[in-house]
C-alpha positions in Angstrom: 102.2 74.1 94.4 103.3 76.1 97.4 106.6 74.9 97.5 107.1 76.2 93.7 105.9 79.8 95.1 108.6 82.4 95.7 108.5 82.7 99.8 107.7 86.6 99.3 104.6 85.7 97.6 103.4 83.3 99.9 104.1 85.5 103.1 102.1 88.4 101.2 99.2 85.7 100.4 99.0 84.7 104.0 99.1 88.3 105.5 96.4 89.4 103.5 94.5 86.2 103.9 94.5 86.7 107.8 93.2 90.2 107.1 90.6 89.8 104.3 89.7 86.4 104.5 91.1 85.5 101.0 94.3 86.3 99.8 94.1 85.8 96.2 91.6 87.5 93.5 90.8 87.2 89.7 91.5 90.1 87.7 89.1 90.6 84.5 88.5 93.3 82.2 91.2 95.6 83.8 89.7 95.5 87.4 90.2 93.4 90.8 87.5 91.2 91.3 87.6 91.5 94.8 87.4 94.9 95.4 86.2 96.1 91.9 88.9 98.7 91.8 90.4 99.4 88.2 93.9 98.4 87.6 96.3 100.6 85.8 96.7 99.3 82.4 100.6 98.4 82.2 99.9 96.7 85.7 97.2 94.7 83.8 98.9 93.9 80.8 101.7 92.1 83.0 99.1 90.0 84.5 97.6 89.0 81.3 101.1 87.9 79.9 101.8 85.9 83.2 105.1 87.8 83.7 104.6 88.1 87.5 102.3 87.7 90.3 101.1 91.3 91.6 99.1 92.1 94.4 96.2 94.6 94.0 97.0 98.4 94.9 93.8 98.7 96.7 92.9 95.5 98.6 96.6 93.7 98.6 95.2 90.6 97.5 97.4 88.5 95.2 96.3 88.8 91.7 95.8 86.1 88.9 94.4 86.3 85.3 93.0 83.4 84.1 91.6 83.2 79.9 88.2 81.8 79.9 87.1 80.7 76.5 83.7 82.1 75.0 81.1 79.2 75.1 80.4 77.2 72.3 77.4 77.3 70.3 
């Protein structure tokens, strides 16, 4: 997977990982789950559409969005 990432994204990830212990965080319900900061609406929409990797404006972690299906009854 690492070979498919843009080198800039990988560098950002490594820098944040060294500083904060982890360089990636999940975005859910408009928030970064690492630092719990609300993300700007348009920023969050880009994440949900999978258009690009983005960094949290607060903690700097690379954010990802994953759709979790509701539990079946």
